[in-house]
RODO-123731 format. One record per residue: residue number from 1; residue in one letter; chain; x, y, z of N, C-alpha, C in turn. Coordinates in nm, 2 decimals, padded with zeros to 4 digits. Layout:
# residues N
+-----+---+---+--------+--------+--------+--------+--------+--------+--------+--------+--------+
!   k ! r ! c !    nxx !    nyy !    nzz !   caxx !   cayy !   cazz !    cxx !    cyy !    czz !
+-----+---+---+--------+--------+--------+--------+--------+--------+--------+--------+--------+
! NUM ! a ! A !      X !      Y !      Z !      X !      Y !      Z !      X !      Y !      Z !
...
+-----+---+---+--------+--------+--------+--------+--------+--------+--------+--------+--------+
***
This chain:
# residues 178
+-----+---+---+--------+--------+--------+--------+--------+--------+--------+--------+--------+
!   k ! r ! c !    nxx !    nyy !    nzz !   caxx !   cayy !   cazz !    cxx !    cyy !    czz !
+-----+---+---+--------+--------+--------+--------+--------+--------+--------+--------+--------+
!   1 ! m ! A !  00.08 ! -00.12 !  00.00 !  00.00 !  00.00 !  00.00 !  00.09 !  00.12 !  00.00 !
!   2 ! a ! A !  00.06 !  00.22 ! -00.08 !  00.14 !  00.34 ! -00.10 !  00.10 !  00.44 !  00.01 !
!   3 ! y ! A !  00.20 !  00.51 !  00.06 !  00.18 !  00.62 !  00.15 !  00.21 !  00.75 !  00.07 !
!   4 ! n ! A !  00.13 !  00.85 !  00.10 !  00.15 !  00.98 !  00.03 !  00.17 !  01.09 !  00.14 !
!   5 ! i ! A !  00.28 !  01.16 !  00.13 !  00.31 !  01.27 !  00.22 !  00.31 !  01.40 !  00.15 !
!   6 ! v ! A !  00.23 !  01.49 !  00.20 !  00.22 !  01.63 !  00.15 !  00.27 !  01.72 !  00.25 !
!   7 ! t ! A !  00.36 !  01.81 !  00.22 !  00.42 !  01.90 !  00.31 !  00.47 !  02.03 !  00.24 !
!   8 ! n ! A !  00.54 !  02.12 !  00.31 !  00.59 !  02.24 !  00.25 !  00.73 !  02.21 !  00.19 !
!   9 ! l ! A !  00.78 !  02.31 !  00.12 !  00.90 !  02.30 !  00.05 !  01.02 !  02.28 !  00.14 !
!  10 ! k ! A !  01.02 !  02.35 !  00.26 !  01.13 !  02.34 !  00.35 !  01.15 !  02.20 !  00.40 !
!  11 ! i ! A !  01.04 !  02.13 !  00.43 !  01.06 !  01.99 !  00.48 !  01.09 !  01.90 !  00.36 !
!  12 ! i ! A !  01.04 !  01.92 !  00.24 !  01.08 !  01.84 !  00.13 !  01.23 !  01.85 !  00.10 !
!  13 ! l ! A !  01.29 !  01.96 !  00.12 !  01.43 !  01.98 !  00.10 !  01.51 !  01.89 !  00.20 !
!  14 ! e ! A !  01.46 !  01.88 !  00.32 !  01.52 !  01.79 !  00.42 !  01.51 !  01.64 !  00.38 !
!  15 ! v ! A !  01.39 !  01.61 !  00.33 !  01.36 !  01.47 !  00.29 !  01.45 !  01.43 !  00.18 !
!  16 ! k ! A !  01.48 !  01.52 !  00.09 !  01.56 !  01.50 ! -00.03 !  01.70 !  01.46 !  00.01 !
!  17 ! k ! A !  01.74 !  01.49 !  00.13 !  01.88 !  01.45 !  00.17 !  01.89 !  01.30 !  00.20 !
!  18 ! c ! A !  01.78 !  01.23 !  00.21 !  01.78 !  01.09 !  00.23 !  01.85 !  01.02 !  00.11 !
!  19 ! r ! A !  01.94 !  00.92 !  00.14 !  02.01 !  00.85 !  00.03 !  01.92 !  00.76 ! -00.05 !
!  20 ! y ! A !  01.80 !  00.73 !  00.00 !  01.71 !  00.64 ! -00.08 !  01.61 !  00.72 ! -00.16 !
!  21 ! f ! A !  01.61 !  00.85 ! -00.15 !  01.52 !  00.94 ! -00.22 !  01.54 !  00.94 ! -00.37 !
!  22 ! k ! A !  01.44 !  00.91 ! -00.44 !  01.45 !  00.91 ! -00.59 !  01.36 !  01.02 ! -00.64 !
!  23 ! v ! A !  01.41 !  01.11 ! -00.72 !  01.34 !  01.22 ! -00.78 !  01.24 !  01.16 ! -00.88 !
!  24 ! n ! A !  01.11 !  01.20 ! -00.87 !  01.01 !  01.16 ! -00.96 !  00.91 !  01.27 ! -00.96 !
!  25 ! l ! A !  00.92 !  01.35 ! -01.07 !  00.84 !  01.47 ! -01.07 !  00.69 !  01.45 ! -01.11 !
!  26 ! g ! A !  00.65 !  01.33 ! -01.12 !  00.51 !  01.30 ! -01.14 !  00.46 !  01.34 ! -01.28 !
!  27 ! l ! A !  00.33 !  01.36 ! -01.28 !  00.26 !  01.39 ! -01.41 !  00.22 !  01.54 ! -01.40 !
!  28 ! s ! A !  00.18 !  01.59 ! -01.52 !  00.13 !  01.73 ! -01.52 !  00.00 !  01.73 ! -01.45 !
!  29 ! s ! A ! -00.03 !  01.84 ! -01.38 ! -00.15 !  01.84 ! -01.30 ! -00.28 !  01.87 ! -01.38 !
!  30 ! t ! A ! -00.26 !  01.92 ! -01.51 ! -00.37 !  01.94 ! -01.60 ! -00.34 !  01.87 ! -01.73 !
!  31 ! m ! A ! -00.45 !  01.85 ! -01.81 ! -00.43 !  01.79 ! -01.94 ! -00.51 !  01.87 ! -02.04 !
!  32 ! e ! A ! -00.47 !  01.87 ! -02.16 ! -00.54 !  01.94 ! -02.26 ! -00.65 !  01.86 ! -02.32 !
!  33 ! v ! A ! -00.77 !  01.92 ! -02.34 ! -00.88 !  01.85 ! -02.40 ! -00.86 !  01.86 ! -02.55 !
!  34 ! k ! A ! -00.88 !  01.75 ! -02.62 ! -00.86 !  01.74 ! -02.77 ! -00.96 !  01.83 ! -02.83 !
!  35 ! n ! A ! -00.92 !  01.90 ! -02.94 ! -01.00 !  01.99 ! -03.02 ! -01.06 !  02.10 ! -02.94 !
!  36 ! s ! A ! -00.99 !  02.15 ! -02.83 ! -01.04 !  02.26 ! -02.75 ! -00.92 !  02.33 ! -02.68 !
!  37 ! d ! A ! -00.94 !  02.45 ! -02.64 ! -00.84 !  02.52 ! -02.57 ! -00.85 !  02.50 ! -02.42 !
!  38 ! e ! A ! -00.94 !  02.42 ! -02.38 ! -00.97 !  02.39 ! -02.24 ! -00.87 !  02.29 ! -02.18 !
!  39 ! r ! A ! -00.85 !  02.31 ! -02.05 ! -00.76 !  02.22 ! -01.97 ! -00.84 !  02.16 ! -01.85 !
!  40 ! l ! A ! -00.82 !  02.03 ! -01.83 ! -00.89 !  01.97 ! -01.72 ! -00.78 !  01.91 ! -01.62 !
!  41 ! l ! A ! -00.83 !  01.88 ! -01.50 ! -00.74 !  01.81 ! -01.41 ! -00.70 !  01.67 ! -01.46 !
!  42 ! n ! A ! -00.57 !  01.64 ! -01.45 ! -00.52 !  01.51 ! -01.49 ! -00.56 !  01.41 ! -01.38 !
!  43 ! d ! A ! -00.63 !  01.30 ! -01.42 ! -00.67 !  01.20 ! -01.32 ! -00.58 !  01.07 ! -01.33 !
!  44 ! k ! A ! -00.47 !  01.08 ! -01.39 ! -00.38 !  00.96 ! -01.40 ! -00.31 !  00.94 ! -01.27 !
!  45 ! d ! A ! -00.27 !  01.05 ! -01.20 ! -00.21 !  01.03 ! -01.06 ! -00.33 !  01.04 ! -00.97 !
!  46 ! k ! A ! -00.38 !  00.93 ! -00.92 ! -00.50 !  00.92 ! -00.84 ! -00.50 !  01.00 ! -00.72 !
!  47 ! f ! A ! -00.38 !  01.00 ! -00.65 ! -00.38 !  01.07 ! -00.52 ! -00.37 !  01.22 ! -00.55 !
!  48 ! a ! A ! -00.30 !  01.27 ! -00.65 ! -00.29 !  01.41 ! -00.68 ! -00.43 !  01.46 ! -00.72 !
!  49 ! h ! A ! -00.50 !  01.38 ! -00.80 ! -00.63 !  01.42 ! -00.84 ! -00.73 !  01.43 ! -00.72 !
!  50 ! f ! A ! -00.72 !  01.33 ! -00.63 ! -00.80 !  01.33 ! -00.50 ! -00.77 !  01.46 ! -00.42 !
!  51 ! y ! A ! -00.64 !  01.49 ! -00.40 ! -00.60 !  01.60 ! -00.33 ! -00.65 !  01.73 ! -00.39 !
!  52 ! n ! A ! -00.63 !  01.74 ! -00.52 ! -00.67 !  01.86 ! -00.59 ! -00.82 !  01.89 ! -00.59 !
!  53 ! t ! A ! -00.90 !  01.78 ! -00.59 ! -01.04 !  01.80 ! -00.59 ! -01.09 !  01.82 ! -00.44 !
!  54 ! q ! A ! -01.02 !  01.76 ! -00.35 ! -01.06 !  01.77 ! -00.21 ! -01.03 !  01.91 ! -00.15 !
!  55 ! y ! A ! -00.91 !  01.96 ! -00.18 ! -00.86 !  02.09 ! -00.12 ! -00.86 !  02.21 ! -00.21 !
!  56 ! k ! A ! -00.89 !  02.18 ! -00.34 ! -00.90 !  02.29 ! -00.44 ! -00.76 !  02.36 ! -00.45 !
!  57 ! t ! A ! -00.66 !  02.28 ! -00.45 ! -00.52 !  02.33 ! -00.47 ! -00.44 !  02.23 ! -00.54 !
!  58 ! t ! A ! -00.33 !  02.27 ! -00.60 ! -00.25 !  02.18 ! -00.68 ! -00.12 !  02.14 ! -00.60 !
!  59 ! i ! A ! -00.09 !  02.01 ! -00.59 !  00.03 !  01.97 ! -00.53 !  00.12 !  01.92 ! -00.64 !
!  60 ! l ! A !  00.25 !  01.93 ! -00.61 !  00.35 !  01.89 ! -00.71 !  00.43 !  01.77 ! -00.66 !
!  61 ! a ! A !  00.44 !  01.67 ! -00.74 !  00.52 !  01.55 ! -00.70 !  00.67 !  01.59 ! -00.69 !
!  62 ! q ! A !  00.74 !  01.53 ! -00.59 !  00.88 !  01.56 ! -00.58 !  00.96 !  01.43 ! -00.59 !
!  63 ! g ! A !  00.91 !  01.32 ! -00.55 !  00.99 !  01.19 ! -00.56 !  00.93 !  01.09 ! -00.46 !
!  64 ! n ! A !  01.01 !  00.98 ! -00.44 !  00.96 !  00.88 ! -00.35 !  01.08 !  00.81 ! -00.28 !
!  65 ! i ! A !  01.04 !  00.75 ! -00.17 !  01.13 !  00.66 ! -00.10 !  01.05 !  00.53 ! -00.09 !
!  66 ! g ! A !  01.08 !  00.43 ! -00.17 !  01.01 !  00.31 ! -00.18 !  00.86 !  00.33 ! -00.21 !
!  67 ! d ! A !  00.77 !  00.30 ! -00.12 !  00.62 !  00.32 ! -00.14 !  00.58 !  00.45 ! -00.09 !
!  68 ! i ! A !  00.67 !  00.53 ! -00.04 !  00.63 !  00.66 !  00.02 !  00.65 !  00.77 ! -00.09 !
!  69 ! r ! A !  00.54 !  00.83 ! -00.13 !  00.55 !  00.93 ! -00.23 !  00.54 !  01.07 ! -00.17 !
!  70 ! f ! A !  00.62 !  01.16 ! -00.21 !  00.62 !  01.30 ! -00.15 !  00.57 !  01.40 ! -00.25 !
!  71 ! y ! A !  00.49 !  01.49 ! -00.19 !  00.44 !  01.60 ! -00.27 !  00.46 !  01.73 ! -00.19 !
!  72 ! v ! A !  00.47 !  01.84 ! -00.27 !  00.48 !  01.97 ! -00.20 !  00.35 !  02.05 ! -00.23 !
!  73 ! d ! A !  00.30 !  02.11 ! -00.13 !  00.19 !  02.20 ! -00.14 !  00.24 !  02.34 ! -00.10 !
!  74 ! h ! A !  00.25 !  02.43 ! -00.19 !  00.31 !  02.56 ! -00.16 !  00.22 !  02.65 ! -00.07 !
!  75 ! y ! A !  00.10 !  02.61 ! -00.04 !  00.01 !  02.68 !  00.05 !  00.02 !  02.63 !  00.19 !
!  76 ! i ! A !  00.09 !  02.53 !  00.22 !  00.11 !  02.48 !  00.35 !  00.22 !  02.57 !  00.41 !
!  77 ! k ! A !  00.19 !  02.65 !  00.51 !  00.29 !  02.74 !  00.57 !  00.34 !  02.68 !  00.70 !
!  78 ! d ! A !  00.27 !  02.60 !  00.77 !  00.31 !  02.54 !  00.90 !  00.41 !  02.42 !  00.87 !
!  79 ! d ! A !  00.49 !  02.39 !  00.97 !  00.58 !  02.28 !  00.96 !  00.51 !  02.15 !  01.00 !
!  80 ! v ! A !  00.43 !  02.10 !  00.91 !  00.36 !  01.98 !  00.93 !  00.38 !  01.88 !  00.82 !
!  81 ! l ! A !  00.35 !  01.76 !  00.84 !  00.35 !  01.66 !  00.74 !  00.21 !  01.60 !  00.74 !
!  82 ! a ! A !  00.14 !  01.60 !  00.62 !  00.01 !  01.54 !  00.61 !  00.04 !  01.40 !  00.54 !
!  83 ! v ! A !  00.02 !  01.30 !  00.62 !  00.04 !  01.16 !  00.56 ! -00.10 !  01.10 !  00.53 !
!  84 ! y ! A ! -00.11 !  01.05 !  00.41 ! -00.23 !  00.99 !  00.36 ! -00.21 !  00.84 !  00.34 !
!  85 ! y ! A ! -00.31 !  00.77 !  00.40 ! -00.31 !  00.63 !  00.39 ! -00.45 !  00.59 !  00.35 !
!  86 ! n ! A ! -00.48 !  00.54 !  00.23 ! -00.61 !  00.51 !  00.18 ! -00.71 !  00.63 !  00.20 !
!  87 ! t ! A ! -00.66 !  00.75 !  00.16 ! -00.74 !  00.87 !  00.17 ! -00.77 !  00.92 !  00.32 !
!  88 ! e ! A ! -00.71 !  00.85 !  00.41 ! -00.72 !  00.89 !  00.55 ! -00.61 !  00.98 !  00.58 !
!  89 ! e ! A ! -00.63 !  01.09 !  00.64 ! -00.53 !  01.19 !  00.67 ! -00.48 !  01.19 !  00.81 !
!  90 ! f ! A ! -00.35 !  01.19 !  00.83 ! -00.28 !  01.19 !  00.96 ! -00.19 !  01.31 !  00.95 !
!  91 ! i ! A ! -00.20 !  01.40 !  01.05 ! -00.12 !  01.52 !  01.05 ! -00.01 !  01.50 !  01.16 !
!  92 ! y ! A !  00.12 !  01.52 !  01.13 !  00.23 !  01.51 !  01.22 !  00.31 !  01.64 !  01.22 !
!  93 ! e ! A !  00.34 !  01.69 !  01.34 !  00.43 !  01.81 !  01.35 !  00.57 !  01.77 !  01.31 !
!  94 ! y ! A !  00.63 !  01.86 !  01.25 !  00.77 !  01.84 !  01.20 !  00.86 !  01.85 !  01.32 !
!  95 ! d ! A !  00.94 !  01.75 !  01.35 !  01.03 !  01.75 !  01.47 !  01.18 !  01.76 !  01.42 !
!  96 ! k ! A !  01.22 !  01.88 !  01.41 !  01.36 !  01.90 !  01.35 !  01.47 !  01.85 !  01.45 !
!  97 ! n ! A !  01.44 !  01.84 !  01.58 !  01.54 !  01.79 !  01.67 !  01.56 !  01.64 !  01.65 !
!  98 ! m ! A !  01.45 !  01.57 !  01.63 !  01.47 !  01.42 !  01.60 !  01.54 !  01.40 !  01.47 !
!  99 ! l ! A !  01.50 !  01.48 !  01.37 !  01.56 !  01.47 !  01.24 !  01.71 !  01.50 !  01.25 !
! 100 ! r ! A !  01.75 !  01.60 !  01.33 !  01.89 !  01.63 !  01.34 !  01.97 !  01.53 !  01.42 !
! 101 ! d ! A !  01.91 !  01.47 !  01.52 !  01.97 !  01.37 !  01.61 !  01.98 !  01.24 !  01.54 !
! 102 ! k ! A !  01.87 !  01.19 !  01.48 !  01.86 !  01.05 !  01.44 !  01.87 !  01.03 !  01.29 !
! 103 ! g ! A !  01.84 !  01.14 !  01.21 !  01.85 !  01.13 !  01.06 !  01.71 !  01.11 !  01.00 !
! 104 ! i ! A !  01.71 !  01.13 !  00.87 !  01.58 !  01.13 !  00.80 !  01.52 !  00.99 !  00.79 !
! 105 ! e ! A !  01.60 !  00.89 !  00.78 !  01.55 !  00.75 !  00.77 !  01.47 !  00.71 !  00.90 !
! 106 ! h ! A !  01.54 !  00.74 !  01.01 !  01.47 !  00.71 !  01.14 !  01.35 !  00.80 !  01.16 !
! 107 ! y ! A !  01.35 !  00.92 !  01.12 !  01.24 !  01.01 !  01.14 !  01.12 !  00.96 !  01.06 !
! 108 ! l ! A !  01.14 !  00.92 !  00.93 !  01.03 !  00.87 !  00.85 !  00.98 !  00.74 !  00.90 !
! 109 ! g ! A !  01.07 !  00.65 !  00.95 !  01.03 !  00.53 !  01.01 !  00.94 !  00.55 !  01.14 !
! 110 ! h ! A !  00.98 !  00.65 !  01.21 !  00.90 !  00.68 !  01.33 !  00.76 !  00.73 !  01.30 !
! 111 ! i ! A !  00.75 !  00.81 !  01.19 !  00.62 !  00.86 !  01.15 !  00.54 !  00.74 !  01.10 !
! 112 ! m ! A !  00.60 !  00.65 !  01.02 !  00.52 !  00.54 !  00.97 !  00.47 !  00.45 !  01.08 !
! 113 ! k ! A !  00.55 !  00.43 !  01.18 !  00.51 !  00.34 !  01.29 !  00.40 !  00.41 !  01.37 !
! 114 ! n ! A !  00.40 !  00.54 !  01.39 !  00.29 !  00.61 !  01.45 !  00.17 !  00.61 !  01.37 !
! 115 ! l ! A !  00.18 !  00.62 !  01.24 !  00.07 !  00.61 !  01.15 !  00.00 !  00.48 !  01.16 !
! 116 ! e ! A !  00.07 !  00.37 !  01.16 !  00.01 !  00.24 !  01.17 ! -00.06 !  00.22 !  01.30 !
! 117 ! t ! A !  00.00 !  00.27 !  01.41 ! -00.07 !  00.26 !  01.54 ! -00.20 !  00.34 !  01.54 !
! 118 ! e ! A ! -00.19 !  00.46 !  01.49 ! -00.31 !  00.55 !  01.49 ! -00.42 !  00.49 !  01.40 !
! 119 ! h ! A ! -00.38 !  00.43 !  01.29 ! -00.47 !  00.37 !  01.19 ! -00.55 !  00.25 !  01.26 !
! 120 ! e ! A ! -00.47 !  00.17 !  01.33 ! -00.53 !  00.06 !  01.40 ! -00.63 !  00.11 !  01.51 !
! 121 ! e ! A ! -00.59 !  00.22 !  01.58 ! -00.68 !  00.27 !  01.68 ! -00.81 !  00.33 !  01.62 !
! 122 ! r ! A ! -00.79 !  00.39 !  01.50 ! -00.91 !  00.45 !  01.44 ! -01.01 !  00.33 !  01.40 !
! 123 ! i ! A ! -00.95 !  00.22 !  01.35 ! -01.03 !  00.11 !  01.31 ! -01.10 !  00.05 !  01.43 !
! 124 ! k ! A ! -01.03 !  00.03 !  01.54 ! -01.09 ! -00.02 !  01.66 ! -01.20 !  00.07 !  01.71 !
! 125 ! h ! A ! -01.18 !  00.20 !  01.71 ! -01.28 !  00.30 !  01.76 ! -01.40 !  00.30 !  01.67 !
! 126 ! a ! A ! -01.38 !  00.29 !  01.54 ! -01.49 !  00.28 !  01.44 ! -01.58 !  00.15 !  01.47 !
! 127 ! e ! A ! -01.51 !  00.04 !  01.49 ! -01.58 ! -00.08 !  01.52 ! -01.66 ! -00.07 !  01.65 !
! 128 ! e ! A ! -01.60 ! -00.02 !  01.75 ! -01.67 !  00.00 !  01.88 ! -01.79 !  00.09 !  01.86 !
! 129 ! k ! A ! -01.77 !  00.20 !  01.79 ! -01.88 !  00.29 !  01.76 ! -02.00 !  00.21 !  01.69 !
! 130 ! k ! A ! -01.96 !  00.13 !  01.59 ! -02.06 !  00.06 !  01.52 ! -02.13 ! -00.04 !  01.61 !
! 131 ! i ! A ! -02.06 ! -00.11 !  01.69 ! -02.12 ! -00.20 !  01.79 ! -02.22 ! -00.13 !  01.88 !
! 132 ! e ! A ! -02.18 ! -00.01 !  01.93 ! -02.27 !  00.07 !  02.01 ! -02.40 !  00.11 !  01.94 !
! 133 ! v ! A ! -02.39 !  00.14 !  01.81 ! -02.51 !  00.18 !  01.73 ! -02.59 !  00.05 !  01.71 !
! 134 ! d ! A ! -02.53 ! -00.06 !  01.68 ! -02.60 ! -00.18 !  01.66 ! -02.67 ! -00.23 !  01.79 !
! 135 ! k ! A ! -02.62 ! -00.20 !  01.90 ! -02.68 ! -00.25 !  02.03 ! -02.78 ! -00.16 !  02.08 !
! 136 ! r ! A ! -02.87 ! -00.11 !  02.00 ! -02.98 ! -00.03 !  02.06 ! -03.07 ! -00.12 !  02.14 !
! 137 ! k ! A ! -03.14 ! -00.06 !  02.23 ! -03.23 ! -00.13 !  02.32 ! -03.35 ! -00.19 !  02.24 !
! 138 ! a ! A ! -03.38 ! -00.31 !  02.27 ! -03.49 ! -00.38 !  02.20 ! -03.62 ! -00.31 !  02.24 !
! 139 ! d ! A ! -03.71 ! -00.29 !  02.14 ! -03.83 ! -00.22 !  02.16 ! -03.95 ! -00.31 !  02.11 !
! 140 ! p ! A ! -04.02 ! -00.37 !  02.20 ! -04.13 ! -00.46 !  02.15 ! -04.24 ! -00.39 !  02.08 !
! 141 ! s ! A ! -04.26 ! -00.26 !  02.11 ! -04.37 ! -00.19 !  02.04 ! -04.35 ! -00.16 !  01.89 !
! 142 ! l ! A ! -04.22 ! -00.18 !  01.85 ! -04.19 ! -00.16 !  01.71 ! -04.26 ! -00.26 !  01.62 !
! 143 ! l ! A ! -04.29 ! -00.38 !  01.68 ! -04.36 ! -00.48 !  01.60 ! -04.49 ! -00.44 !  01.55 !
! 144 ! t ! A ! -04.56 ! -00.36 !  01.63 ! -04.69 ! -00.31 !  01.58 ! -04.69 ! -00.17 !  01.52 !
! 145 ! k ! A ! -04.59 ! -00.09 !  01.57 ! -04.58 !  00.05 !  01.52 ! -04.51 !  00.06 !  01.39 !
! 146 ! n ! A ! -04.40 !  00.00 !  01.37 ! -04.31 !  00.01 !  01.25 ! -04.25 ! -00.13 !  01.22 !
! 147 ! p ! A ! -04.32 ! -00.22 !  01.17 ! -04.27 ! -00.36 !  01.15 ! -04.16 ! -00.37 !  01.05 !
! 148 ! g ! A ! -04.14 ! -00.26 !  00.97 ! -04.03 ! -00.27 !  00.87 ! -03.89 ! -00.24 !  00.93 !
! 149 ! s ! A ! -03.88 ! -00.19 !  01.05 ! -03.75 ! -00.16 !  01.10 ! -03.72 ! -00.25 !  01.23 !
! 150 ! i ! A ! -03.78 ! -00.36 !  01.24 ! -03.76 ! -00.44 !  01.36 ! -03.63 ! -00.53 !  01.34 !
! 151 ! t ! A ! -03.58 ! -00.57 !  01.45 ! -03.47 ! -00.66 !  01.46 ! -03.51 ! -00.79 !  01.53 !
! 152 ! y ! A ! -03.42 ! -00.88 !  01.53 ! -03.45 ! -01.01 !  01.60 ! -03.47 ! -00.98 !  01.75 !
! 153 ! d ! A ! -03.39 ! -00.89 !  01.81 ! -03.41 ! -00.86 !  01.95 ! -03.54 ! -00.79 !  01.98 !
! 154 ! d ! A ! -03.60 ! -00.72 !  01.88 ! -03.73 ! -00.66 !  01.90 ! -03.84 ! -00.77 !  01.91 !
! 155 ! i ! A ! -03.82 ! -00.87 !  01.82 ! -03.92 ! -00.98 !  01.82 ! -03.91 ! -01.06 !  01.95 !
! 156 ! k ! A ! -03.78 ! -01.08 !  01.99 ! -03.76 ! -01.16 !  02.12 ! -03.82 ! -01.08 !  02.24 !
! 157 ! a ! A ! -03.80 ! -00.95 !  02.24 ! -03.86 ! -00.87 !  02.35 ! -04.01 ! -00.87 !  02.34 !
! 158 ! y ! A ! -04.07 ! -00.87 !  02.22 ! -04.22 ! -00.87 !  02.21 ! -04.27 ! -01.01 !  02.26 !
! 159 ! m ! A ! -04.20 ! -01.12 !  02.22 ! -04.25 ! -01.25 !  02.27 ! -04.23 ! -01.26 !  02.42 !
! 160 ! d ! A ! -04.13 ! -01.21 !  02.48 ! -04.11 ! -01.21 !  02.62 ! -04.22 ! -01.13 !  02.69 !
! 161 ! q ! A ! -04.25 ! -01.02 !  02.63 ! -04.36 ! -00.93 !  02.69 ! -04.49 ! -01.01 !  02.68 !
! 162 ! k ! A ! -04.52 ! -01.07 !  02.57 ! -04.65 ! -01.15 !  02.56 ! -04.65 ! -01.26 !  02.66 !
! 163 ! n ! A ! -04.54 ! -01.33 !  02.67 ! -04.54 ! -01.44 !  02.77 ! -04.56 ! -01.40 !  02.91 !
! 164 ! r ! A ! -04.50 ! -01.28 !  02.95 ! -04.52 ! -01.23 !  03.08 ! -04.67 ! -01.19 !  03.10 !
! 165 ! e ! A ! -04.73 ! -01.13 !  03.00 ! -04.87 ! -01.09 !  03.01 ! -04.96 ! -01.21 !  03.02 !
! 166 ! r ! A ! -04.93 ! -01.32 !  02.94 ! -05.01 ! -01.44 !  02.95 ! -04.99 ! -01.51 !  03.08 !
! 167 ! y ! A ! -04.87 ! -01.51 !  03.14 ! -04.84 ! -01.57 !  03.26 ! -04.92 ! -01.50 !  03.38 !
! 168 ! s ! A ! -04.91 ! -01.36 !  03.37 ! -04.98 ! -01.28 !  03.47 ! -05.13 ! -01.30 !  03.47 !
! 169 ! q ! A ! -05.19 ! -01.32 !  03.35 ! -05.33 ! -01.34 !  03.33 ! -05.37 ! -01.48 !  03.39 !
! 170 ! n ! A ! -05.29 ! -01.58 !  03.36 ! -05.31 ! -01.71 !  03.41 ! -05.31 ! -01.71 !  03.57 !
! 171 ! n ! A ! -05.21 ! -01.64 !  03.63 ! -05.20 ! -01.63 !  03.77 ! -05.32 ! -01.56 !  03.83 !
! 172 ! n ! A ! -05.37 ! -01.45 !  03.76 ! -05.48 ! -01.38 !  03.81 ! -05.61 ! -01.47 !  03.80 !
! 173 ! n ! A ! -05.63 ! -01.54 !  03.70 ! -05.74 ! -01.63 !  03.68 ! -05.74 ! -01.74 !  03.79 !
! 174 ! n ! A ! -05.62 ! -01.80 !  03.82 ! -05.61 ! -01.90 !  03.92 ! -05.64 ! -01.85 !  04.05 !
! 175 ! n ! A ! -05.60 ! -01.73 !  04.09 ! -05.62 ! -01.67 !  04.22 ! -05.77 ! -01.64 !  04.23 !
! 176 ! e ! A ! -05.84 ! -01.60 !  04.13 ! -05.99 ! -01.57 !  04.14 ! -06.07 ! -01.69 !  04.16 !
! 177 ! t ! A ! -06.03 ! -01.81 !  04.11 ! -06.11 ! -01.93 !  04.12 ! -06.09 ! -01.99 !  04.26 !
! 178 ! k ! A ! -05.99 ! -01.96 !  04.33 ! -05.96 ! -02.02 !  04.46 ! -06.05 ! -01.96 !  04.56 !
+-----+---+---+--------+--------+--------+--------+--------+--------+--------+--------+--------+
***
């Protein structure tokens, strides 16, 4: 799976010092329409097209280190790295002290490790949230009010309610006959 990092020019210049960095200037951000003077966004670079349509700005490819592709957005003024994994955005503050002490390879590895941890936490949180939504309280009255939206738990609650009513009626009838 490819990772995409968008940041400002200052940080890209630091990343380019990595010995594994390969310059890859990507594709043109626009393409010419045949038989017309009009230009459209180029959709051959899927991530750049996604970013351009999402944020209404153009990013420029700079290169890659393995599966990590780097882009520069000249409108990013803060020292941050926006890391994208499956169109999920993770924002990391630029830590120049770690970069100076440990090197760019260690710094990028640190970011990737944090990204994977955060991604797993987001997945767990989303699953927990989904389970909470799915575990709504069973409502036996839905069977008569809105039968199209019932669940198995609603039917079970309805049957339990009817059994309790029938049992209480049988006990009342038995007490009256004595």
